[in-house]
C-alpha positions as MATLAB code, in Angstrom:
seq = 'MTDGVPRIFDSHAQALRRARAARLAGERFLLAEAQDGIAARLQPINRTFAKALDLEGHAAALVPGAEWHRGAFGADGRLESETGFDLAVSVLSLHGVNDLPGALAQIRRALKPDGLFLAAMFGGATLSELREAFAAGEIATLGGISPRVAPMADVRELGALLQRAGFALPLADVERTTVRYRDFHTLVRDLRLHGETNALLGRQPLKRATLAAALAHYAKNHATPDGRLLATFEIVYLMGWAPHESQQKPLKPGSAKTRLADALGTTEHSAGDKAKP';
ca = [
      -0.037    0.143   -0.092;
       1.348    3.307   -0.817;
       2.264    6.074    2.300;
      -0.324    8.430    2.485;
      -3.321    6.468    1.112;
      -6.379    5.894    3.588;
      -6.860    2.434    4.850;
     -11.215    1.910    4.439;
     -11.546   -1.187    3.603;
     -10.593   -4.586    5.883;
      -9.513   -7.022    2.803;
      -9.227  -10.005    4.473;
     -13.464   -9.432    5.748;
     -13.625   -8.132    1.843;
     -12.666  -12.016    0.274;
     -14.424  -13.894    3.152;
     -17.560  -11.998    2.069;
     -17.326  -12.651   -1.520;
     -16.330  -16.442   -0.774;
     -20.025  -16.491    0.822;
     -21.371  -14.313   -2.207;
     -19.874  -17.374   -4.475;
     -21.498  -20.007   -3.080;
     -24.689  -18.659   -2.092;
     -27.782  -19.311   -4.376;
     -30.132  -16.331   -5.743;
     -31.002  -13.925   -8.312;
     -27.736  -11.181   -8.283;
     -29.914   -8.723  -10.348;
     -27.662   -5.765   -9.608;
     -24.478   -7.847  -11.021;
     -26.742   -8.825  -13.910;
     -27.722   -5.284  -14.391;
     -24.342   -3.428  -14.298;
     -22.793   -6.735  -16.751;
     -26.207   -5.145  -18.845;
     -24.951   -1.785  -18.728;
     -21.580   -2.358  -19.788;
     -22.868   -4.552  -22.928;
     -24.858   -2.214  -24.226;
     -21.698    0.621  -23.784;
     -19.444   -1.549  -25.677;
     -22.127   -2.413  -28.751;
     -21.792    0.752  -30.706;
     -17.803    0.726  -30.260;
     -16.530   -0.785  -33.370;
     -13.378   -2.825  -32.498;
     -12.157   -6.102  -32.093;
     -10.728   -7.140  -28.778;
      -7.980   -9.211  -28.833;
      -6.771   -9.984  -25.044;
      -8.937   -8.363  -22.201;
      -8.449   -8.175  -18.719;
     -11.376   -9.248  -16.335;
     -10.671   -7.076  -12.869;
     -12.250   -9.114   -9.987;
     -14.705  -11.520  -12.529;
     -17.848  -11.041  -13.792;
     -16.576   -9.869  -17.117;
     -15.397  -12.377  -19.161;
     -18.788  -13.137  -20.882;
     -19.464   -9.436  -22.342;
     -16.837  -10.169  -25.586;
     -17.257  -14.023  -26.070;
     -14.174  -13.613  -29.025;
     -11.813  -11.920  -26.471;
      -8.573  -14.017  -24.926;
      -9.813  -13.068  -21.364;
      -7.254  -12.517  -18.068;
      -8.263  -12.269  -15.002;
      -6.988   -9.283  -12.847;
      -7.302   -8.003   -8.985;
      -5.691   -5.774   -6.707;
      -3.724   -7.572   -3.913;
      -4.024   -6.272   -0.481;
      -1.097   -4.224   -0.676;
      -3.044   -2.067   -3.554;
      -1.097   -3.723   -6.569;
      -2.990   -4.749   -9.426;
      -2.213   -8.305  -10.029;
      -1.764   -8.608  -13.890;
       0.040   -8.817  -17.159;
       0.123   -5.826  -19.814;
      -0.872   -4.722  -23.133;
      -4.655   -5.326  -22.509;
      -7.076   -3.813  -25.872;
      -9.869   -4.047  -23.049;
     -10.183   -3.921  -19.311;
     -13.459   -4.364  -17.568;
     -14.379   -4.330  -13.803;
     -17.910   -4.951  -13.169;
     -19.214   -3.786   -9.192;
     -15.832   -4.151   -7.710;
     -13.558   -1.126   -7.986;
     -16.110    0.729   -4.933;
     -14.232   -1.514   -2.936;
     -10.569   -0.767   -3.262;
      -8.670    1.254   -0.565;
      -6.563    3.578   -3.305;
      -9.084    4.185   -6.268;
      -7.304    6.895   -7.691;
      -4.160    4.556   -7.754;
      -6.165    1.566   -8.990;
      -7.173    3.124  -12.025;
      -3.802    4.568  -13.177;
      -2.614    0.701  -12.379;
      -5.234    0.370  -14.629;
      -4.720    2.497  -17.656;
      -0.883    1.432  -17.361;
      -2.091   -2.498  -18.231;
      -3.469   -1.038  -21.185;
      -2.212   -0.962  -25.308;
      -1.959    2.519  -25.878;
      -5.795    3.029  -27.155;
      -6.883    0.296  -25.264;
     -10.232    0.540  -23.367;
     -11.221    0.758  -19.712;
     -14.795    0.334  -18.934;
     -15.835   -0.168  -15.179;
     -19.023   -0.018  -13.679;
     -19.226    0.698   -9.682;
     -21.704    1.917   -7.075;
     -22.205    5.584   -6.871;
     -22.599    8.290   -3.675;
     -26.572    7.466   -3.700;
     -25.932    3.612   -2.823;
     -27.538    2.317    0.096;
     -28.497    6.359    1.150;
     -31.374    4.971    3.083;
     -29.511    3.001    5.213;
     -27.076    4.817    5.825;
     -29.203    7.332    6.727;
     -31.315    4.754    9.284;
     -28.099    3.879   10.825;
     -26.509    6.601   11.694;
     -29.951    8.018   13.346;
     -30.264    4.810   15.407;
     -26.676    4.693   16.651;
     -26.977    8.794   17.126;
     -30.208    7.738   19.285;
     -28.614    4.738   21.155;
     -24.763    5.678   21.517;
     -24.463    9.295   20.803;
     -22.389    9.124   17.799;
     -21.902    6.421   14.771;
     -19.498    3.909   13.461;
     -19.000    2.677    9.962;
     -21.851    1.150    9.101;
     -22.101    1.788    4.828;
     -18.856    2.121    2.656;
     -18.420    5.882    1.182;
     -18.628    5.525   -2.107;
     -18.073    8.767   -4.720;
     -20.187   10.485   -7.089;
     -20.023   10.546  -10.902;
     -18.510   13.878  -10.701;
     -15.817   12.810   -8.741;
     -14.990    9.701  -10.851;
     -15.141   11.680  -13.573;
     -12.465   13.893  -12.444;
     -10.677   10.748  -11.243;
     -10.221    9.042  -15.123;
      -8.656   12.555  -16.092;
      -6.248   12.539  -12.804;
      -5.330    8.576  -13.752;
      -4.263    9.498  -17.274;
      -7.129    8.459  -19.322;
      -8.619   10.336  -22.952;
     -11.731   11.102  -23.632;
     -12.904   10.146  -20.169;
     -16.862    9.529  -20.034;
     -19.070    8.828  -16.574;
     -22.576    9.079  -16.054;
     -24.828    6.935  -13.958;
     -28.070    5.165  -13.347;
     -30.231    4.551  -10.348;
     -32.354    1.939   -9.287;
     -34.896    1.834   -6.540;
     -35.699   -1.401   -4.878;
     -38.693   -1.896   -3.080;
     -37.910   -4.867   -0.065;
     -40.722   -6.589    1.620;
     -38.330   -6.525    5.348;
     -34.808   -5.620    6.038;
     -33.526   -9.669    6.034;
     -34.628   -9.552    2.314;
     -32.010   -6.791    1.921;
     -29.495   -8.212    3.509;
     -29.999  -10.975    1.976;
     -29.469   -9.362   -1.339;
     -26.337   -7.760   -0.104;
     -25.321  -11.240    0.699;
     -25.890  -12.311   -2.336;
     -23.059   -9.527   -4.181;
     -20.794   -9.580   -1.623;
     -21.489   -5.913   -0.525;
     -21.789   -6.093    3.520;
     -19.686   -4.363    5.831;
     -15.926   -4.897    5.635;
     -15.185   -1.363    6.667;
     -12.332   -1.356    8.843;
     -13.230   -0.331   12.369;
     -16.834   -1.450   12.498;
     -18.016   -2.620   15.439;
     -21.105   -5.380   16.454;
     -24.518   -4.439   15.858;
     -26.370   -4.039   18.891;
     -29.942   -4.718   19.102;
     -31.186   -1.702   20.429;
     -29.415    0.400   17.835;
     -30.629   -2.056   15.034;
     -34.190   -1.327   16.421;
     -33.930    2.143   16.605;
     -32.730    2.371   12.783;
     -35.348    0.100   11.950;
     -37.329    2.575   13.065;
     -36.289    5.485   11.220;
     -35.804    3.324    8.163;
     -39.605    2.607    8.271;
     -40.696    6.011    9.184;
     -38.566    7.998    6.828;
     -38.320    5.063    3.739;
     -40.927    3.205    3.435;
     -44.150    2.816    0.993;
     -47.815    2.959    2.186;
     -47.772   -0.692    2.714;
     -44.816   -0.992    4.808;
     -41.507   -2.036    1.985;
     -38.370   -0.735    2.685;
     -37.067    1.277   -0.366;
     -33.378    1.029   -1.157;
     -31.692    3.026   -3.686;
     -28.634    1.482   -6.048;
     -26.656    4.047   -8.434;
     -24.500    2.418  -10.981;
     -21.956    4.759  -12.297;
     -20.470    3.500  -16.044;
     -16.680    4.862  -16.231;
     -14.951    4.755  -19.860;
     -11.652    6.032  -20.680;
      -9.113    5.027  -23.328;
      -5.277    4.989  -22.775;
      -3.940    8.358  -24.698;
      -2.563    7.866  -28.423;
      -1.587   10.117  -31.345;
      -4.512    9.459  -33.643;
      -6.955    9.905  -31.117;
      -8.955   13.206  -31.337;
      -7.840   16.444  -29.542;
      -9.426   19.250  -27.975;
      -9.719   22.354  -30.131;
      -7.115   25.695  -28.894;
      -9.137   28.175  -27.440;
     -10.286   30.897  -30.026;
      -8.899   28.082  -32.795;
     -13.330   27.490  -34.147;
     -13.774   28.399  -37.032;
     -17.554   28.495  -37.093;
     -19.786   30.328  -34.282;
     -21.786   28.574  -31.780;
     -24.770   31.307  -32.697;
     -24.354   30.344  -36.574;
     -24.621   26.694  -35.730;
     -27.576   26.928  -33.511;
     -29.954   29.153  -35.631;
     -29.952   31.934  -32.555;
     -28.792   35.484  -32.785;
     -25.640   36.379  -30.843;
     -25.672   38.744  -27.858;
     -23.191   40.747  -26.032;
     -22.732   39.966  -22.559;
     -24.527   42.740  -21.268;
     -27.264   42.699  -23.723;
     -28.894   39.267  -23.098;
     -32.168   38.081  -24.570;
     -34.721   38.679  -22.053;
     -38.182   35.762  -22.128;
];
């Protein structure tokens, strides 16, 4: 692990949760949704990918003709994989790394020039209702809060991280799904199926009184009239290219040959003479 990088997750606990998820039977609808989202973003790209990197699994079926290699981030944050890939894909794993800027930079270095990176990861609005409920329950029973739901970046922050990591033509967009759960245990079951239960460092055992207070807050503030609990899942999709001289470059300021007003078919006004509705 690079000095100065905060440790957020317990890597051993994460490995145990993912191993348990692999043993469980059930519908992993969020994983399927993320895979479909990645496939939809790959579809219009007219290119053959010969050698592809599957980060942490779940991506190899997305490009059947590619030679897929499995890669993973070790406990020290290093990407354990080869290099020289045409494509690198991560499906619902990058939100669980301690050093996301470092992880993105390592992925870019694993790509060939003009290689493509695509990822789906949980964004900042994910489980916002549960995060709020746990905070309210702990404040009511313990007078403070402890780590319960992992911190997650929003789409603008993630787009900026792509640029910081050196990707060309970076894109970031988001899709949200709100699920209505019959009860809290059904929500926990889905989190276990996806390997997404609490693996934060510093996590504490959940006291019964705290859980009861949290569930009371959840039911009061984030439930449907028939008592179902609402849970938001936000998936952020990232796309970026390893730099190459053939890629489009942004125009220098003042180099445009056509006025924006002409392109839009409108009348140009000075800053002090704006048209009023």
